[in-house]
C-alpha positions in Angstrom: -112.7 40.1 63.4 -115.9 38.0 63.4 -116.6 35.6 60.6 -118.5 37.3 57.8 -116.8 40.7 58.2 -114.4 42.5 55.9 -111.4 43.9 57.7 -111.5 47.7 58.1 -108.8 50.0 59.6 -111.4 51.8 61.7 -114.4 49.6 62.3 -116.4 52.6 63.5 -115.9 54.7 60.4 -118.9 55.2 58.1 -117.3 56.5 54.9 -118.0 55.1 51.4 -115.3 52.4 51.7 -116.8 51.1 54.9 -120.3 51.3 53.6 -119.3 49.2 50.6 -117.4 46.7 52.7 -120.3 46.2 55.0 -122.7 45.8 52.1 -120.5 43.3 50.4 -120.1 41.3 53.6 -123.9 41.1 54.0 -124.2 39.7 50.5 -121.5 37.1 50.7 -121.8 33.7 52.3 -119.7 33.9 55.5 -117.7 30.9 54.4 -116.3 32.9 51.5 -114.4 35.2 54.0 -112.8 32.1 55.6 -110.9 31.6 52.3 -110.4 35.2 51.1 -108.9 38.2 52.9 -110.6 41.2 51.3 -108.5 44.3 52.1 -110.3 47.6 51.4 -107.9 50.5 50.6 -105.4 50.2 53.5 -103.0 47.2 53.6 -101.9 46.6 57.2 -101.2 42.9 57.4 -101.7 39.7 55.5 -103.4 36.5 56.7 -101.3 33.7 55.3 -104.2 31.3 55.6 -106.4 33.3 53.2 -106.2 34.4 49.6 -105.6 38.2 49.5 -107.9 40.4 47.4 -107.0 44.1 47.4 -110.1 46.4 47.0 -108.8 49.8 45.9 -110.9 52.9 46.7 -108.2 55.6 46.3 -106.1 57.0 43.5 -102.7 55.5 42.6 -100.8 58.6 43.4 -101.7 58.4 47.1 -99.3 57.3 49.8 -101.3 54.1 50.6 -100.9 52.8 47.1 -97.2 53.1 46.8 -96.5 49.5 48.0 -97.8 48.5 44.5 -94.7 49.8 42.8 -92.1 47.5 41.3 -94.5 44.6 41.0 -95.9 44.9 44.6 -99.3 44.2 43.1 -98.2 40.6 42.7 -98.7 40.0 46.4 -102.5 40.0 45.7 -104.5 37.3 44.0 -106.8 40.0 42.5 -107.1 43.8 42.6 -110.7 45.1 42.7 -111.3 48.7 41.4 -114.4 50.8 41.9 -114.6 52.2 38.3 -113.1 51.5 34.9 -111.4 54.9 35.0 -109.7 54.0 38.3 -108.6 50.6 36.9 -107.0 52.3 33.9 -105.2 54.7 36.2 -103.7 51.9 38.4 -102.8 49.9 35.3 -100.9 52.7 33.7 -99.3 54.0 36.9 -98.0 50.6 38.2 -98.0 48.5 35.0 -100.6 46.2 36.3 -102.0 43.8 33.6 -105.7 44.0 32.9 -106.3 40.3 33.8 -105.0 40.9 37.3 -108.0 43.1 38.3 -111.8 43.4 38.2 -114.1 46.4 38.4 -116.9 46.3 41.1 -118.7 49.6 40.6 -119.1 51.5 43.8 -122.6 53.0 43.3 -122.2 55.3 46.4 
């Protein structure tokens, strides 16, 4: 992955998640991504040298979110949601405290 990019499972995909990730990467100073690992939707690996931020784009009932059960959300410095409604779903479903997350509206 080049500096100034956000890690995507499929770098050629052009769905809403990928569009948002590329847009955010363009707006951030590349040095920010040296310190933070922004993981959009699909957690595959952690970079121990960077602070993990989990950017959720799916619903909590999905298979890809089940690793958040039993306090799994504690592995992340922050969780980022795409709507207030989605944030409330995750908080209720997994018992995630409000202060652990932030809403970044998707506007797609």
